[in-house]
Gaussian input, Z-matrix of N, CA and C with variables (Angstrom, degrees):
# hf/3-21g

backbone

0 1
 N
 C     1     B1
 C     2     B2     1     A1
 N     3     B3     2     A2     1     D1
 C     4     B4     3     A3     2     D2
 C     5     B5     4     A4     3     D3
 N     6     B6     5     A5     4     D4
 C     7     B7     6     A6     5     D5
 C     8     B8     7     A7     6     D6
 N     9     B9     8     A8     7     D7
 C    10    B10     9     A9     8     D8
 C    11    B11    10    A10     9     D9
 N    12    B12    11    A11    10    D10
 C    13    B13    12    A12    11    D11
 C    14    B14    13    A13    12    D12
 N    15    B15    14    A14    13    D13
 C    16    B16    15    A15    14    D14
 C    17    B17    16    A16    15    D15
 N    18    B18    17    A17    16    D16
 C    19    B19    18    A18    17    D17
 C    20    B20    19    A19    18    D18
 N    21    B21    20    A20    19    D19
 C    22    B22    21    A21    20    D20
 C    23    B23    22    A22    21    D21
 N    24    B24    23    A23    22    D22
 C    25    B25    24    A24    23    D23
 C    26    B26    25    A25    24    D24
 N    27    B27    26    A26    25    D25
 C    28    B28    27    A27    26    D26
 C    29    B29    28    A28    27    D27
 N    30    B30    29    A29    28    D28
 C    31    B31    30    A30    29    D29
 C    32    B32    31    A31    30    D30
 N    33    B33    32    A32    31    D31
 C    34    B34    33    A33    32    D32
 C    35    B35    34    A34    33    D33
 N    36    B36    35    A35    34    D34
 C    37    B37    36    A36    35    D35
 C    38    B38    37    A37    36    D36
 N    39    B39    38    A38    37    D37
 C    40    B40    39    A39    38    D38
 C    41    B41    40    A40    39    D39
 N    42    B42    41    A41    40    D40
 C    43    B43    42    A42    41    D41
 C    44    B44    43    A43    42    D42
 N    45    B45    44    A44    43    D43
 C    46    B46    45    A45    44    D44
 C    47    B47    46    A46    45    D45
 N    48    B48    47    A47    46    D46
 C    49    B49    48    A48    47    D47
 C    50    B50    49    A49    48    D48
 N    51    B51    50    A50    49    D49
 C    52    B52    51    A51    50    D50
 C    53    B53    52    A52    51    D51
 N    54    B54    53    A53    52    D52
 C    55    B55    54    A54    53    D53
 C    56    B56    55    A55    54    D54
 N    57    B57    56    A56    55    D55
 C    58    B58    57    A57    56    D56
 C    59    B59    58    A58    57    D57
 N    60    B60    59    A59    58    D58
 C    61    B61    60    A60    59    D59
 C    62    B62    61    A61    60    D60
 N    63    B63    62    A62    61    D61
 C    64    B64    63    A63    62    D62
 C    65    B65    64    A64    63    D63
 N    66    B66    65    A65    64    D64
 C    67    B67    66    A66    65    D65
 C    68    B68    67    A67    66    D66
 N    69    B69    68    A68    67    D67
 C    70    B70    69    A69    68    D68
 C    71    B71    70    A70    69    D69
 N    72    B72    71    A71    70    D70
 C    73    B73    72    A72    71    D71
 C    74    B74    73    A73    72    D72
 N    75    B75    74    A74    73    D73
 C    76    B76    75    A75    74    D74
 C    77    B77    76    A76    75    D75
 N    78    B78    77    A77    76    D76
 C    79    B79    78    A78    77    D77
 C    80    B80    79    A79    78    D78
 N    81    B81    80    A80    79    D79
 C    82    B82    81    A81    80    D80
 C    83    B83    82    A82    81    D81
 N    84    B84    83    A83    82    D82
 C    85    B85    84    A84    83    D83
 C    86    B86    85    A85    84    D84
 N    87    B87    86    A86    85    D85
 C    88    B88    87    A87    86    D86
 C    89    B89    88    A88    87    D87
 N    90    B90    89    A89    88    D88
 C    91    B91    90    A90    89    D89
 C    92    B92    91    A91    90    D90
 N    93    B93    92    A92    91    D91
 C    94    B94    93    A93    92    D92
 C    95    B95    94    A94    93    D93
 N    96    B96    95    A95    94    D94
 C    97    B97    96    A96    95    D95
 C    98    B98    97    A97    96    D96
 N    99    B99    98    A98    97    D97
 C   100   B100    99    A99    98    D98
 C   101   B101   100   A100    99    D99
 N   102   B102   101   A101   100   D100
 C   103   B103   102   A102   101   D101
 C   104   B104   103   A103   102   D102
 N   105   B105   104   A104   103   D103
 C   106   B106   105   A105   104   D104
 C   107   B107   106   A106   105   D105
 N   108   B108   107   A107   106   D106
 C   109   B109   108   A108   107   D107
 C   110   B110   109   A109   108   D108
 N   111   B111   110   A110   109   D109
 C   112   B112   111   A111   110   D110
 C   113   B113   112   A112   111   D111
 N   114   B114   113   A113   112   D112
 C   115   B115   114   A114   113   D113
 C   116   B116   115   A115   114   D114
 N   117   B117   116   A116   115   D115
 C   118   B118   117   A117   116   D116
 C   119   B119   118   A118   117   D117
 N   120   B120   119   A119   118   D118
 C   121   B121   120   A120   119   D119
 C   122   B122   121   A121   120   D120
 N   123   B123   122   A122   121   D121
 C   124   B124   123   A123   122   D122
 C   125   B125   124   A124   123   D123
 N   126   B126   125   A125   124   D124
 C   127   B127   126   A126   125   D125
 C   128   B128   127   A127   126   D126
 N   129   B129   128   A128   127   D127
 C   130   B130   129   A129   128   D128
 C   131   B131   130   A130   129   D129
 N   132   B132   131   A131   130   D130
 C   133   B133   132   A132   131   D131
 C   134   B134   133   A133   132   D132
 N   135   B135   134   A134   133   D133
 C   136   B136   135   A135   134   D134
 C   137   B137   136   A136   135   D135
 N   138   B138   137   A137   136   D136
 C   139   B139   138   A138   137   D137
 C   140   B140   139   A139   138   D138
 N   141   B141   140   A140   139   D139
 C   142   B142   141   A141   140   D140
 C   143   B143   142   A142   141   D141
 N   144   B144   143   A143   142   D142
 C   145   B145   144   A144   143   D143
 C   146   B146   145   A145   144   D144
 N   147   B147   146   A146   145   D145
 C   148   B148   147   A147   146   D146
 C   149   B149   148   A148   147   D147
 N   150   B150   149   A149   148   D148
 C   151   B151   150   A150   149   D149
 C   152   B152   151   A151   150   D150
 N   153   B153   152   A152   151   D151
 C   154   B154   153   A153   152   D152
 C   155   B155   154   A154   153   D153
 N   156   B156   155   A155   154   D154
 C   157   B157   156   A156   155   D155
 C   158   B158   157   A157   156   D156
 N   159   B159   158   A158   157   D157
 C   160   B160   159   A159   158   D158
 C   161   B161   160   A160   159   D159
 N   162   B162   161   A161   160   D160
 C   163   B163   162   A162   161   D161
 C   164   B164   163   A163   162   D162
 N   165   B165   164   A164   163   D163
 C   166   B166   165   A165   164   D164
 C   167   B167   166   A166   165   D165
 N   168   B168   167   A167   166   D166
 C   169   B169   168   A168   167   D167
 C   170   B170   169   A169   168   D168
 N   171   B171   170   A170   169   D169
 C   172   B172   171   A171   170   D170
 C   173   B173   172   A172   171   D171
 N   174   B174   173   A173   172   D172
 C   175   B175   174   A174   173   D173
 C   176   B176   175   A175   174   D174
 N   177   B177   176   A176   175   D175
 C   178   B178   177   A177   176   D176
 C   179   B179   178   A178   177   D177
 N   180   B180   179   A179   178   D178
 C   181   B181   180   A180   179   D179
 C   182   B182   181   A181   180   D180
 N   183   B183   182   A182   181   D181
 C   184   B184   183   A183   182   D182
 C   185   B185   184   A184   183   D183
 N   186   B186   185   A185   184   D184
 C   187   B187   186   A186   185   D185
 C   188   B188   187   A187   186   D186
 N   189   B189   188   A188   187   D187
 C   190   B190   189   A189   188   D188
 C   191   B191   190   A190   189   D189
 N   192   B192   191   A191   190   D190
 C   193   B193   192   A192   191   D191
 C   194   B194   193   A193   192   D192
 N   195   B195   194   A194   193   D193
 C   196   B196   195   A195   194   D194
 C   197   B197   196   A196   195   D195
 N   198   B198   197   A197   196   D196
 C   199   B199   198   A198   197   D197
 C   200   B200   199   A199   198   D198
 N   201   B201   200   A200   199   D199
 C   202   B202   201   A201   200   D200
 C   203   B203   202   A202   201   D201
 N   204   B204   203   A203   202   D202
 C   205   B205   204   A204   203   D203
 C   206   B206   205   A205   204   D204
 N   207   B207   206   A206   205   D205
 C   208   B208   207   A207   206   D206
 C   209   B209   208   A208   207   D207
 N   210   B210   209   A209   208   D208
 C   211   B211   210   A210   209   D209
 C   212   B212   211   A211   210   D210
 N   213   B213   212   A212   211   D211
 C   214   B214   213   A213   212   D212
 C   215   B215   214   A214   213   D213
 N   216   B216   215   A215   214   D214
 C   217   B217   216   A216   215   D215
 C   218   B218   217   A217   216   D216
 N   219   B219   218   A218   217   D217
 C   220   B220   219   A219   218   D218
 C   221   B221   220   A220   219   D219

   B1=1.4792
   B2=1.5091
   B3=1.3141
   B4=1.5339
   B5=1.5217
   B6=1.2573
   B7=1.4094
   B8=1.4762
   B9=1.3507
   B10=1.4413
   B11=1.5231
   B12=1.3901
   B13=1.4923
   B14=1.4390
   B15=1.2746
   B16=1.4751
   B17=1.5736
   B18=1.2982
   B19=1.4632
   B20=1.4749
   B21=1.3034
   B22=1.5115
   B23=1.5232
   B24=1.2867
   B25=1.4663
   B26=1.5152
   B27=1.3734
   B28=1.3958
   B29=1.4870
   B30=1.2829
   B31=1.4762
   B32=1.4751
   B33=1.3836
   B34=1.3970
   B35=1.5343
   B36=1.2942
   B37=1.4647
   B38=1.5161
   B39=1.3097
   B40=1.4937
   B41=1.5883
   B42=1.2973
   B43=1.4800
   B44=1.5184
   B45=1.3935
   B46=1.3305
   B47=1.5782
   B48=1.3095
   B49=1.5160
   B50=1.5751
   B51=1.3675
   B52=1.4583
   B53=1.5467
   B54=1.3197
   B55=1.4368
   B56=1.5864
   B57=1.3267
   B58=1.4191
   B59=1.5180
   B60=1.2117
   B61=1.5131
   B62=1.4410
   B63=1.3325
   B64=1.4109
   B65=1.5016
   B66=1.3933
   B67=1.4761
   B68=1.5134
   B69=1.2770
   B70=1.5004
   B71=1.3906
   B72=1.3380
   B73=1.6090
   B74=1.4159
   B75=1.3228
   B76=1.4803
   B77=1.6126
   B78=1.3782
   B79=1.4568
   B80=1.5846
   B81=1.3211
   B82=1.4610
   B83=1.4979
   B84=1.3434
   B85=1.3894
   B86=1.5087
   B87=1.4470
   B88=1.4606
   B89=1.4642
   B90=1.3564
   B91=1.5022
   B92=1.5195
   B93=1.3807
   B94=1.4814
   B95=1.5853
   B96=1.3072
   B97=1.4980
   B98=1.5738
   B99=1.2716
   B100=1.5088
   B101=1.4766
   B102=1.3604
   B103=1.4237
   B104=1.5778
   B105=1.3628
   B106=1.4754
   B107=1.4390
   B108=1.3076
   B109=1.5317
   B110=1.4815
   B111=1.3025
   B112=1.4593
   B113=1.4993
   B114=1.3588
   B115=1.5861
   B116=1.5354
   B117=1.3994
   B118=1.3227
   B119=1.6109
   B120=1.2499
   B121=1.4602
   B122=1.5142
   B123=1.4347
   B124=1.4311
   B125=1.5153
   B126=1.2826
   B127=1.5043
   B128=1.4559
   B129=1.3683
   B130=1.4984
   B131=1.5750
   B132=1.3276
   B133=1.4859
   B134=1.4500
   B135=1.2600
   B136=1.5678
   B137=1.4932
   B138=1.3346
   B139=1.5303
   B140=1.5413
   B141=1.3605
   B142=1.4317
   B143=1.5665
   B144=1.2593
   B145=1.4818
   B146=1.5261
   B147=1.3087
   B148=1.4662
   B149=1.5565
   B150=1.3289
   B151=1.4426
   B152=1.5087
   B153=1.3575
   B154=1.4654
   B155=1.5581
   B156=1.2331
   B157=1.5201
   B158=1.5866
   B159=1.2588
   B160=1.5057
   B161=1.4119
   B162=1.3426
   B163=1.4227
   B164=1.6815
   B165=1.3404
   B166=1.4374
   B167=1.5625
   B168=1.3416
   B169=1.4357
   B170=1.5042
   B171=1.3972
   B172=1.4037
   B173=1.5573
   B174=1.3205
   B175=1.4425
   B176=1.5975
   B177=1.2943
   B178=1.4958
   B179=1.4843
   B180=1.3380
   B181=1.4086
   B182=1.5462
   B183=1.3252
   B184=1.4252
   B185=1.5017
   B186=1.2738
   B187=1.5005
   B188=1.5582
   B189=1.2878
   B190=1.4203
   B191=1.6311
   B192=1.2545
   B193=1.4578
   B194=1.4651
   B195=1.3932
   B196=1.4756
   B197=1.5224
   B198=1.4196
   B199=1.4203
   B200=1.5233
   B201=1.2990
   B202=1.4908
   B203=1.5108
   B204=1.3068
   B205=1.5205
   B206=1.4660
   B207=1.2944
   B208=1.4997
   B209=1.5270
   B210=1.3716
   B211=1.5309
   B212=1.4853
   B213=1.2902
   B214=1.4529
   B215=1.5698
   B216=1.3615
   B217=1.4425
   B218=1.4208
   B219=1.3382
   B220=1.4946
   B221=1.4366
   A1=112.26
   A2=116.86
   A3=116.98
   A4=108.36
   A5=120.35
   A6=120.91
   A7=109.38
   A8=119.81
   A9=124.47
   A10=112.93
   A11=110.95
   A12=117.34
   A13=109.31
   A14=120.23
   A15=125.39
   A16=109.61
   A17=114.49
   A18=117.31
   A19=110.79
   A20=116.29
   A21=119.55
   A22=110.62
   A23=117.09
   A24=122.40
   A25=114.34
   A26=118.54
   A27=118.84
   A28=113.58
   A29=117.22
   A30=122.68
   A31=109.45
   A32=115.69
   A33=121.05
   A34=116.39
   A35=111.61
   A36=115.93
   A37=113.30
   A38=116.82
   A39=123.56
   A40=112.26
   A41=112.67
   A42=114.03
   A43=114.95
   A44=116.87
   A45=122.29
   A46=115.69
   A47=115.88
   A48=123.06
   A49=107.73
   A50=111.27
   A51=113.60
   A52=112.97
   A53=115.58
   A54=122.13
   A55=110.89
   A56=115.41
   A57=115.98
   A58=112.84
   A59=122.12
   A60=123.39
   A61=111.15
   A62=117.66
   A63=122.55
   A64=113.66
   A65=115.52
   A66=122.47
   A67=111.72
   A68=116.05
   A69=119.67
   A70=110.37
   A71=118.84
   A72=123.19
   A73=111.28
   A74=115.56
   A75=123.84
   A76=110.52
   A77=110.02
   A78=112.75
   A79=114.25
   A80=112.26
   A81=121.68
   A82=110.09
   A83=120.07
   A84=126.17
   A85=113.38
   A86=115.45
   A87=118.41
   A88=115.68
   A89=116.44
   A90=122.01
   A91=112.75
   A92=114.42
   A93=116.61
   A94=108.02
   A95=117.24
   A96=117.69
   A97=111.24
   A98=119.46
   A99=121.73
   A100=106.45
   A101=121.87
   A102=122.08
   A103=108.91
   A104=119.03
   A105=124.78
   A106=107.45
   A107=119.18
   A108=119.31
   A109=111.23
   A110=117.87
   A111=123.07
   A112=112.32
   A113=112.44
   A114=115.42
   A115=107.80
   A116=118.63
   A117=118.16
   A118=113.18
   A119=115.55
   A120=120.19
   A121=108.54
   A122=117.24
   A123=118.79
   A124=115.13
   A125=115.38
   A126=120.76
   A127=111.64
   A128=116.97
   A129=123.87
   A130=111.31
   A131=114.00
   A132=116.62
   A133=117.19
   A134=114.41
   A135=116.53
   A136=115.40
   A137=110.61
   A138=115.46
   A139=109.25
   A140=115.85
   A141=121.24
   A142=110.16
   A143=118.36
   A144=115.92
   A145=115.36
   A146=116.19
   A147=121.16
   A148=109.61
   A149=114.63
   A150=123.25
   A151=109.07
   A152=116.79
   A153=123.46
   A154=112.41
   A155=111.95
   A156=118.58
   A157=108.59
   A158=120.31
   A159=121.94
   A160=111.70
   A161=119.85
   A162=124.79
   A163=106.79
   A164=116.41
   A165=122.52
   A166=107.01
   A167=117.44
   A168=121.54
   A169=111.97
   A170=115.10
   A171=118.17
   A172=115.25
   A173=115.69
   A174=123.20
   A175=111.92
   A176=114.61
   A177=119.20
   A178=114.79
   A179=118.14
   A180=124.22
   A181=111.72
   A182=118.72
   A183=122.43
   A184=110.11
   A185=124.11
   A186=131.31
   A187=106.26
   A188=119.68
   A189=120.74
   A190=106.70
   A191=117.09
   A192=119.98
   A193=110.91
   A194=114.70
   A195=121.02
   A196=112.68
   A197=118.69
   A198=123.31
   A199=105.16
   A200=124.56
   A201=125.35
   A202=111.69
   A203=111.06
   A204=113.84
   A205=111.10
   A206=118.85
   A207=120.94
   A208=108.46
   A209=115.91
   A210=117.96
   A211=111.68
   A212=116.19
   A213=118.93
   A214=109.81
   A215=117.28
   A216=120.74
   A217=112.48
   A218=121.15
   A219=119.90
   A220=112.60
   D1=-36.87
   D2=178.05
   D3=-64.25
   D4=-34.94
   D5=-176.45
   D6=-66.59
   D7=-40.00
   D8=178.41
   D9=-57.39
   D10=-48.04
   D11=-177.24
   D12=-66.86
   D13=-44.70
   D14=-177.90
   D15=-67.06
   D16=-31.12
   D17=-177.30
   D18=-78.19
   D19=-29.14
   D20=-179.26
   D21=-81.19
   D22=-22.75
   D23=-177.37
   D24=-58.68
   D25=-43.74
   D26=178.68
   D27=-71.99
   D28=-29.25
   D29=179.33
   D30=-67.88
   D31=-47.28
   D32=-178.64
   D33=-67.25
   D34=-37.15
   D35=-174.83
   D36=-101.89
   D37=-4.79
   D38=-170.49
   D39=-57.50
   D40=-35.50
   D41=-175.00
   D42=-87.71
   D43=-6.37
   D44=-172.19
   D45=-110.89
   D46=-24.02
   D47=-174.60
   D48=-131.14
   D49=154.19
   D50=175.03
   D51=-56.83
   D52=158.89
   D53=-176.67
   D54=-60.96
   D55=-45.41
   D56=-178.21
   D57=-69.28
   D58=-30.03
   D59=170.43
   D60=-62.51
   D61=-46.22
   D62=-177.60
   D63=-65.47
   D64=-32.19
   D65=175.03
   D66=-66.71
   D67=-39.90
   D68=-178.80
   D69=-70.05
   D70=-43.34
   D71=173.86
   D72=-55.43
   D73=-45.71
   D74=-175.03
   D75=-63.53
   D76=-41.67
   D77=179.37
   D78=-68.47
   D79=-40.41
   D80=179.03
   D81=-61.45
   D82=-47.50
   D83=176.62
   D84=-59.81
   D85=-42.08
   D86=176.43
   D87=-64.19
   D88=-42.11
   D89=176.03
   D90=-60.46
   D91=-45.63
   D92=-177.23
   D93=-67.17
   D94=-44.28
   D95=177.19
   D96=-59.93
   D97=-41.91
   D98=176.85
   D99=-58.32
   D100=-47.51
   D101=-172.19
   D102=-65.36
   D103=-42.79
   D104=179.27
   D105=-61.38
   D106=-55.48
   D107=-171.08
   D108=-64.33
   D109=-35.27
   D110=178.86
   D111=-70.09
   D112=-39.27
   D113=178.84
   D114=-64.38
   D115=-40.89
   D116=-179.52
   D117=-71.75
   D118=-33.42
   D119=176.28
   D120=-63.98
   D121=-42.84
   D122=179.69
   D123=-58.25
   D124=-32.21
   D125=176.64
   D126=-62.74
   D127=-46.04
   D128=-178.07
   D129=-74.04
   D130=-29.66
   D131=175.06
   D132=-85.88
   D133=-1.21
   D134=175.83
   D135=67.28
   D136=31.53
   D137=174.23
   D138=-118.36
   D139=171.79
   D140=179.78
   D141=-57.21
   D142=108.89
   D143=-175.36
   D144=-60.01
   D145=-44.47
   D146=-172.34
   D147=-69.07
   D148=-39.51
   D149=178.65
   D150=-61.81
   D151=-55.88
   D152=174.24
   D153=-46.91
   D154=-55.62
   D155=-174.69
   D156=-62.02
   D157=-42.36
   D158=175.87
   D159=-62.11
   D160=-43.44
   D161=-173.77
   D162=-64.02
   D163=-45.15
   D164=-178.22
   D165=-68.07
   D166=-41.46
   D167=176.57
   D168=-55.83
   D169=-49.82
   D170=-179.86
   D171=-63.05
   D172=-45.34
   D173=174.38
   D174=-56.66
   D175=-48.24
   D176=176.92
   D177=-65.33
   D178=-35.69
   D179=175.43
   D180=-66.64
   D181=-48.40
   D182=178.09
   D183=-63.08
   D184=-40.41
   D185=177.20
   D186=-62.11
   D187=-44.71
   D188=-175.86
   D189=-72.33
   D190=-38.44
   D191=179.34
   D192=-61.54
   D193=-46.90
   D194=179.17
   D195=-60.49
   D196=-41.16
   D197=-178.91
   D198=-68.17
   D199=-40.46
   D200=178.36
   D201=-62.63
   D202=-45.58
   D203=-179.60
   D204=-61.62
   D205=-41.25
   D206=179.57
   D207=-62.94
   D208=-44.01
   D209=-179.78
   D210=-60.47
   D211=-37.52
   D212=-171.99
   D213=-67.79
   D214=-30.25
   D215=-177.65
   D216=-81.64
   D217=-10.01
   D218=177.44
   D219=-79.13

């Protein structure tokens, strides 16, 4: 679900804002959505919700940073 929201953000804002601004907004929305969904999943899985959400947020953030770094070098 977070990918859908983040994927629609650049499409919806692309014509109105600079590309760098849209990218930052999309990344923020994705990280917030990852945190919320993992926090809720942690409740149903019976694990520490906050710890689970932070772990997923860190992994997602590192993956996004790596992808962005690779893209910049091309």
